[in-house]
C-alpha positions as CSV (number, residue, x, y, z in Angstrom):
1,M,2.9,5.9,25.7
2,R,4.3,2.9,28.0
3,V,2.4,2.0,31.3
4,N,4.4,0.4,33.8
5,G,3.6,-2.7,35.3
6,R,0.8,-4.9,33.7
7,G,-0.2,-1.7,32.3
8,G,2.4,-2.1,29.8
9,S,0.9,-5.0,28.3
10,V,-2.3,-3.0,28.2
11,A,-0.9,-0.1,26.3
12,A,0.6,-2.5,24.2
13,I,-2.3,-4.7,23.1
14,S,-4.6,-1.5,23.0
15,S,-3.2,-0.8,19.5
16,V,-3.9,-4.5,18.0
17,V,-7.4,-4.7,19.5
18,L,-8.7,-2.2,16.8
19,S,-6.6,-3.7,14.1
20,L,-9.7,-5.8,12.5
21,A,-11.7,-2.7,12.5
22,S,-9.4,-1.6,9.6
23,V,-10.2,-4.8,7.8
24,A,-13.9,-4.5,8.3
25,S,-14.4,-0.8,7.2
26,V,-16.1,0.7,4.2
27,A,-14.9,0.3,0.4
28,T,-15.9,1.6,-2.6
29,S,-17.2,-1.8,-3.7
30,T,-21.3,-1.6,-4.2
31,L,-21.2,-5.3,-3.0
32,A,-22.0,-3.2,0.0
33,C,-21.5,-5.8,2.2
34,D,-18.0,-6.9,1.3
35,I,-17.0,-3.2,2.6
36,C,-13.3,-3.9,3.7
37,A,-10.1,-2.7,5.0
38,L,-8.9,0.1,2.6
39,H,-8.9,3.0,5.1
40,T,-9.0,2.7,8.8
41,S,-5.9,0.5,8.3
42,T,-3.9,-0.2,11.5
43,V,-5.6,1.3,14.7
44,L,-4.7,2.9,18.0
45,D,-1.2,2.0,18.1
46,P,0.5,4.1,20.6
47,P,1.6,7.6,19.3
48,R,5.6,7.4,18.8
49,P,8.2,8.2,15.9
50,G,9.4,5.7,13.7
51,F,8.2,3.2,10.8
52,A,5.5,0.4,11.2
53,I,4.2,-2.1,8.5
54,Y,0.9,-3.9,8.6
55,V,-0.5,-6.6,6.6
56,T,-4.6,-7.1,6.8
57,E,-6.8,-10.0,5.0
58,Q,-10.5,-9.7,4.6
59,Y,-11.9,-13.2,3.3
60,T,-15.8,-13.2,2.6
61,S,-18.0,-15.6,1.0
62,F,-21.2,-14.3,-0.8
63,N,-23.7,-17.6,-0.9
64,T,-27.2,-16.1,-0.1
65,Y,-29.6,-14.4,-1.9
66,K,-31.8,-11.6,-0.5
67,K,-34.9,-10.1,-2.1
68,T,-35.9,-13.1,-4.3
69,E,-39.5,-13.5,-3.7
70,D,-40.4,-12.0,-7.0
71,R,-37.4,-12.9,-9.0
72,S,-36.0,-16.5,-9.3
73,L,-32.6,-17.6,-10.7
74,P,-31.8,-21.0,-12.4
75,V,-28.1,-21.2,-11.0
76,D,-26.9,-20.9,-7.8
77,E,-24.5,-17.8,-7.9
78,W,-21.6,-17.4,-5.7
79,L,-18.7,-14.9,-5.2
80,Q,-15.5,-15.4,-3.0
81,S,-13.9,-12.1,-2.2
82,S,-10.0,-11.6,-0.9
83,I,-8.7,-8.1,0.1
84,T,-4.9,-8.1,1.0
85,N,-3.6,-4.8,2.3
86,V,-0.1,-3.7,2.9
87,V,-0.3,-0.4,5.3
88,L,2.9,1.4,5.4
89,G,2.9,3.9,8.3
90,Y,5.4,6.5,9.7
91,G,5.0,8.7,13.1
92,F,6.7,12.2,12.9
93,V,6.1,13.8,16.1
94,K,3.9,12.9,18.9
95,P,0.6,12.7,18.1
96,F,0.9,12.7,14.3
97,R,1.6,10.0,11.6
98,V,0.6,9.0,8.3
99,E,-0.5,6.0,6.6
100,L,-0.2,4.4,3.0
101,T,-2.7,1.6,2.3
102,L,-2.2,-0.6,-0.8
103,P,-4.9,-3.0,-1.2
104,F,-4.9,-6.0,-3.2
105,I,-8.1,-7.6,-4.6
106,N,-9.1,-11.1,-6.2
107,R,-12.4,-12.1,-6.8
108,E,-13.9,-15.1,-8.1
109,F,-17.3,-15.6,-9.2
110,Y,-20.2,-18.0,-10.8
111,R,-23.2,-15.5,-11.7
112,L,-25.9,-15.5,-14.6
113,K,-25.1,-12.5,-17.2
114,D,-27.4,-12.0,-20.0
115,Q,-28.9,-15.4,-19.3
116,A,-25.9,-17.3,-19.8
117,I,-23.2,-18.7,-17.1
118,D,-20.4,-16.2,-16.5
119,R,-17.6,-17.7,-14.3
120,G,-14.3,-16.2,-14.0
121,D,-12.4,-14.1,-11.4
122,V,-11.1,-10.2,-11.6
123,S,-7.8,-9.0,-9.3
124,G,-5.5,-6.2,-9.1
125,L,-4.7,-3.2,-7.3
126,G,-7.7,-1.6,-5.7
127,D,-7.7,2.2,-4.5
128,I,-4.7,3.3,-2.8
129,T,-5.5,5.3,0.5
130,I,-3.5,8.0,2.4
131,L,-4.3,8.9,5.7
132,G,-3.5,11.3,8.5
133,R,-4.0,10.2,12.1
134,F,-3.8,12.2,15.3
135,T,-4.1,10.8,18.6
136,A,-6.4,13.7,20.5
137,V,-6.2,11.7,24.0
138,D,-3.7,9.5,25.5
139,R,-4.1,9.2,28.9
140,V,-3.3,6.6,31.9
141,L,-5.5,6.4,34.1
142,S,-4.1,3.8,36.4
143,D,-1.4,1.1,36.0
144,A,-4.1,-0.7,34.3
145,S,-6.1,1.4,32.8
146,L,-5.8,4.0,30.0
147,V,-8.0,5.9,27.5
148,R,-6.9,6.4,23.8
149,V,-9.0,8.5,21.1
150,E,-7.8,8.8,17.5
151,L,-9.1,11.0,14.8
152,F,-8.0,10.3,11.2
153,A,-8.9,11.6,7.7
154,G,-7.5,11.6,4.4
155,L,-7.9,10.5,0.8
156,E,-8.7,7.7,-1.5
157,L,-7.2,7.9,-4.9
158,P,-8.9,6.3,-8.3
159,T,-5.8,3.7,-8.8
160,G,-8.2,0.4,-9.1
161,D,-9.3,-0.8,-12.5
162,T,-12.9,0.5,-13.3
163,D,-13.7,-1.3,-16.4
164,E,-16.5,-3.6,-15.1
165,L,-18.4,-0.3,-14.7
166,E,-18.2,0.1,-18.3
167,D,-20.2,-3.0,-18.7
168,E,-22.5,-1.8,-16.2
169,E,-22.9,1.5,-18.2
170,E,-24.3,-0.5,-21.2
171,G,-28.1,-0.7,-21.2
172,D,-31.3,0.4,-22.7
173,E,-31.3,3.1,-25.5
174,L,-32.9,6.3,-24.6
175,D,-35.6,7.9,-26.9
176,D,-34.9,10.9,-29.1
177,G,-36.4,13.4,-26.2
178,A,-34.0,12.1,-23.7
179,L,-31.2,12.5,-26.0
180,A,-32.2,15.9,-27.2
181,S,-32.3,17.0,-23.7
182,G,-28.6,15.8,-23.0
183,T,-28.8,12.8,-21.4
184,P,-26.4,10.1,-22.4
185,G,-27.8,7.6,-24.8
186,T,-28.1,4.7,-22.9
187,R,-29.7,3.8,-19.2
188,P,-27.4,1.6,-16.5
189,R,-28.8,-1.8,-16.8
190,H,-27.7,-3.1,-13.2
191,G,-28.5,-6.6,-14.4
192,G,-32.0,-5.0,-15.7
193,D,-33.6,-6.3,-18.8
194,D,-30.8,-8.6,-19.4
195,G,-31.9,-10.7,-16.9
196,P,-31.7,-11.1,-13.0
197,T,-28.2,-11.8,-11.4
198,G,-27.2,-11.1,-7.5
199,I,-23.7,-10.1,-8.8
200,H,-23.7,-7.2,-11.0
201,D,-21.0,-5.8,-12.9
202,Q,-19.8,-2.8,-10.4
203,D,-19.9,-5.3,-7.7
204,L,-16.5,-6.7,-9.8
205,A,-14.8,-3.4,-10.3
206,L,-11.3,-2.7,-8.5
207,G,-11.9,0.7,-8.4
208,S,-14.3,3.6,-8.6
209,G,-12.3,6.0,-10.7
210,S,-13.2,8.8,-8.4
211,L,-11.1,11.0,-5.8
212,D,-12.9,10.5,-2.5
213,A,-12.8,11.6,1.3
214,I,-12.4,9.4,4.1
215,L,-12.8,10.5,7.8
216,G,-13.4,9.0,11.0
217,I,-12.5,8.5,15.1
218,N,-11.8,5.1,16.9
219,A,-11.6,5.0,20.6
220,F,-10.3,2.5,23.3
221,A,-10.6,2.4,27.2
222,T,-9.6,-0.1,29.9
223,Y,-10.4,-0.7,33.0
224,C,-8.4,-3.5,35.1
225,R,-8.7,-6.6,32.6
226,F,-11.7,-5.3,31.2
227,F,-11.9,-3.3,27.5
228,G,-13.9,-1.6,25.2
229,T,-13.3,-0.3,21.8
230,T,-15.4,1.7,19.2
231,G,-15.1,3.4,15.9
232,F,-17.1,5.2,13.5
233,Q,-15.7,6.3,9.4
234,Y,-17.1,8.0,6.8
235,G,-16.6,8.0,3.4
236,V,-17.6,10.8,0.8
237,R,-17.6,9.5,-2.6
238,G,-17.2,11.6,-6.0
239,N,-17.9,11.0,-9.5
240,G,-15.8,8.5,-11.3
241,D,-15.0,6.8,-14.4
242,H,-18.0,6.3,-17.0
243,D,-20.2,8.6,-14.9
244,Y,-20.3,6.4,-11.9
245,R,-21.0,7.6,-8.2
246,Y,-20.8,4.8,-5.6
247,D,-23.2,6.1,-2.6
248,N,-21.7,7.8,0.6
249,D,-21.4,5.2,3.3
250,L,-20.9,4.6,7.2
251,A,-19.0,2.1,8.8
252,F,-18.8,1.5,12.9
253,H,-18.0,-0.8,15.5
254,F,-18.4,-1.2,19.1
255,G,-16.7,-4.0,21.3
256,V,-16.1,-5.4,24.8
257,G,-13.7,-7.8,26.0
258,G,-11.1,-9.2,28.5
259,Y,-7.4,-9.8,29.0
260,L,-6.8,-13.6,29.4
261,L,-3.2,-13.2,29.4
262,T,-1.1,-9.9,30.8
263,H,2.4,-10.9,30.5
264,S,5.5,-8.4,30.3
265,V,6.5,-9.5,26.9
266,M,3.0,-11.2,25.5
267,S,-0.4,-10.0,25.8
268,L,-3.9,-11.9,25.0
269,G,-7.3,-10.6,24.9
270,L,-10.7,-11.9,23.5
271,E,-13.4,-9.3,22.2
272,A,-17.1,-9.9,21.0
273,R,-17.8,-7.2,18.6
274,L,-20.7,-5.7,16.6
275,T,-19.6,-4.1,13.3
276,G,-22.4,-2.3,11.2
277,E,-22.4,-0.5,7.7
278,T,-24.9,1.3,5.8
279,K,-24.9,2.9,2.2
280,G,-27.8,3.8,0.0
281,N,-27.9,3.4,-3.6
282,D,-25.5,4.1,-6.4
283,K,-26.1,6.4,-9.3
284,Q,-24.7,6.2,-13.1
285,H,-25.7,9.0,-15.4
286,G,-27.9,10.2,-13.3
287,E,-30.2,7.3,-12.5
288,T,-30.5,5.5,-9.5
289,L,-29.0,1.5,-9.5
290,T,-31.6,-0.1,-7.3
291,G,-30.4,-2.9,-5.6
292,S,-26.9,-1.3,-4.9
293,N,-27.8,-0.4,-1.3
294,L,-27.2,-2.1,2.1
295,T,-27.7,-1.5,5.7
296,A,-25.8,-4.6,7.5
297,L,-25.1,-5.6,11.1
298,Y,-22.4,-8.6,11.9
299,V,-21.3,-10.2,15.4
300,G,-18.3,-12.2,16.3
301,P,-15.6,-13.1,18.2
302,Q,-11.8,-11.8,18.2
303,I,-8.4,-12.4,19.6
304,H,-5.8,-10.1,19.4
305,A,-2.2,-10.7,20.5
306,T,1.2,-8.5,20.9
307,Y,4.8,-9.5,21.6
308,A,7.2,-7.4,23.1
309,E,5.1,-4.4,22.5
310,R,6.0,-4.3,18.8
311,A,4.3,-7.3,17.1
312,R,0.5,-7.2,16.8
313,F,-1.8,-10.0,15.8
314,A,-5.3,-10.2,15.2
315,L,-8.1,-12.6,14.0
316,G,-12.0,-12.4,14.0
317,L,-14.8,-14.0,12.7
318,Q,-18.0,-12.2,11.6
319,L,-21.5,-13.5,10.9
320,P,-24.2,-11.6,9.7
321,V,-27.4,-10.6,11.9
322,L,-28.9,-8.2,10.0
323,Q,-29.1,-7.3,6.1
324,N,-31.3,-4.8,4.6
325,L,-31.7,-4.2,1.2
326,S,-34.1,-3.2,-1.8
327,D,-33.4,-5.4,-4.6
328,L,-32.1,-8.8,-5.5
329,Q,-28.5,-8.9,-4.3
330,L,-26.0,-11.8,-3.1
331,V,-24.9,-11.0,0.7
332,P,-22.1,-12.7,2.5
333,D,-22.4,-15.9,4.8
334,Y,-19.8,-15.1,6.9
335,R,-16.3,-13.0,7.0
336,I,-12.8,-13.9,8.1
337,L,-10.3,-10.9,9.2
338,A,-6.6,-11.4,10.3
339,S,-3.8,-8.7,10.9
340,V,-0.2,-8.9,11.9
341,G,2.1,-6.1,12.0
342,W,5.2,-4.2,13.5
343,Q,6.1,-1.1,14.9
344,F,9.9,-0.5,14.6
């Protein structure tokens, strides 16, 4: 819905103000803090029929260890992760639309594995997501004020490569009693007796091999030149390849900001955002993998812009303020988020 006068710019920028929420949403990577844009890909666009295309990017730099007080490493491990999403959307009739998200993942790493240096990279298609979106509230309160609430739900398909999960599966042989009870013949090692590491095999997997459910809510509101955003997303994970199950995860964000420019053709907004995510430990063959959990909070600025109410741009930086986990793990120093899109 278009709002007359300055509100027209307000309505347009509402769609891009939440676009970086998609870039910082939950993915199936057990490098839990690399929770990315695989699901809530575009955001709160005004409900209108027709096609839309977005490209989002999340770049994450991992260089910091957590939980190293009782384990020392002879090398400084690092990981650089880039996740690029191509999002194709179509609105049928107000207020419904569907989205297809194609994630392309590249991770370069330097780590200790089996007490030897392992340097390399993994890249390819991740798990594709199909979402349905429903705009439950789209109310114009005044020429410069509106409230918009969106519900979404969908499926994450097992399209990403899971070979790294097979490496994680290789571990210690179980005794005859365990084998007789029907337990698989190995325990997942997760770094384990083969030496400590902050980058585990499942952290490098491009997919989960499981069919997962995604659901959540996004909201946006304005008052004069000020705006606020919030959103929650919950991922329900199933059993995947190599009997690996990523734990269910929750991602959320809260933001407040203001419009620096509200022109009839172009809008520009600046937002301060708090982003959070939490998940428990994963399991493989019923065994809990300690160190695969994470609860984290990030803060940072984000810039949002629109042009002609159809082009959207966003750029953000996230810095960690809380990272709580149970075992040795490499965690992010920062994340850079970007989004560009066009509504036809």
